[in-house]
C-alpha positions in Angstrom: -12.2 5.5 -4.4 -14.3 2.4 -4.9 -16.5 2.0 -1.6 -16.0 -2.0 -1.3 -12.4 -1.1 -1.6 -12.7 1.6 1.4 -14.5 -1.1 3.5 -11.8 -3.4 3.4 -8.8 -0.9 3.4 -10.7 0.5 7.1 -10.8 -3.2 8.1 -7.4 -3.7 7.6 -6.3 -0.5 9.4 -8.4 -1.3 12.1 -6.4 -4.6 12.6 -2.8 -2.4 12.0 -4.4 0.2 14.5 -4.9 -2.8 17.2 -1.2 -4.0 16.5 0.1 -0.4 16.9 -1.7 0.8 20.1 1.3 0.4 21.6 2.3 3.4 19.9 0.1 5.8 20.5 0.8 8.7 17.7 0.9 6.2 15.1 -1.9 4.5 16.6 -4.3 7.3 16.5 -3.2 8.4 13.1 -4.3 5.1 11.6 -7.3 4.4 14.0 -8.9 7.4 12.8 -7.7 7.3 9.2 -9.7 3.7 9.4 -12.5 4.9 11.2 -13.1 7.9 8.6 -12.8 5.2 5.7 -15.3 2.7 7.1 -17.9 5.9 8.2 -17.5 6.4 4.3 -17.9 2.8 3.1 -20.7 3.0 4.9 -23.1 4.9 3.1 -22.6 3.0 0.1 -23.9 -1.0 -0.8 -21.1 -2.3 1.2 -22.5 -1.3 4.9 -21.1 -4.7 6.4 -17.5 -4.2 5.5 -17.9 -0.5 6.9 -19.5 -1.7 10.1 -16.8 -4.2 10.8 -14.5 -1.3 9.7 -16.0 1.2 12.2 -15.7 -1.4 15.3 -12.6 -2.6 14.6 -11.0 1.0 15.0 -13.2 2.5 17.7 -12.0 -0.4 19.6 -8.3 0.2 18.3 -8.4 3.9 19.1 -10.2 3.2 22.9 -7.2 0.9 23.5 -4.7 4.0 21.9 -6.4 6.7 23.8 -6.2 4.4 27.2 -2.5 3.5 26.7 -1.4 7.2 26.1 -3.8 8.2 29.1 -1.7 5.9 30.8 1.4 7.2 29.8 0.5 10.5 30.9 -0.4 9.6 34.6 2.5 7.6 35.1 5.1 10.0 33.9 
């Protein structure tokens, strides 16, 4: 897979993770996949796309984990 495409896909998955953080099981999967693609893209020439994807996916992952922790705490 082309590294630039991986960086762009990481950003797209990060945005999807920000939308899907309300459904923890899906949000975690999407965010981790996007984070892995962002780290893979960071090792190539498209570092900016990789960094952007990593940041967005980390934010989505934190929101998802906080949401699932809040659900577990309240039940």
